[in-house]
C-alpha positions, 0 to 999 in steps of 0.5 A: 546884585541882589546882595550888597556883599556876597563872600565866597560865593554866597549872597550875605544877608543884608548888613546892619553896618557896612563900612568900605574904607580904602587904605594906602600903604606906606613903607617904613621908610615913611617918616617926618622929619624934625621939621615935621615936614612928611617924607612919604614913601607909598608902596599901594594905593586903595586896599579895600577894608570892609566892616561889616556886621549882620543881625541874623536869627541863630540858625543863620549864623553857620552860612556866615561863618562858613563862607568866611572860613578859608584863609583867603575868600573872593568878597563881591561888594558895593564900594560907595566911592565907585558906584560898582560891585568890585570883586576882591581877594580878601581875609577875614579878621577877627569874629565877634559874635554878640547876643542881641534877644535870647528866646528861652522858647526858641533859642534858635529864633534869638538875634545875634550879632555878627561882625568881621573886618574884610581887608584885601590881600 
C-alpha cells in the first residue's frame, strides 16, 4: 500500500495530521443510576473515525475535495490499532480549508491545510 489513506480509489497525499479513533455506540438507555453506577446498553463496537489534515499546494486541493464529495465514500486506511489496512464505507464531516502560506507571485503554489473527519457508516 503506497498511501496511508485512499479515498474513493484515490491515493491521498501524506497527511499532516492523522488520528484513528474506535468508538462504541450506546443506546439511549445507557445512563447512570442515582448512586452513580453505569447501566450500559452498548449497541455497536469499534466504529471508525479518522481525523485527517492535508497540507497541499492550491493545485492539489480539488483532488481531495472531489474524493470527499459523495455522500458515502470507500476508505482504505492504515489502522494503527491493528497494523492493517481495512476498507470501510464512511462519510466526510465538515471540511475546513486554512491558508498556511500565500505566494502572491504564484497563488497556485500557495500552501493550504484541508481538514476533515471521516466517520464509518
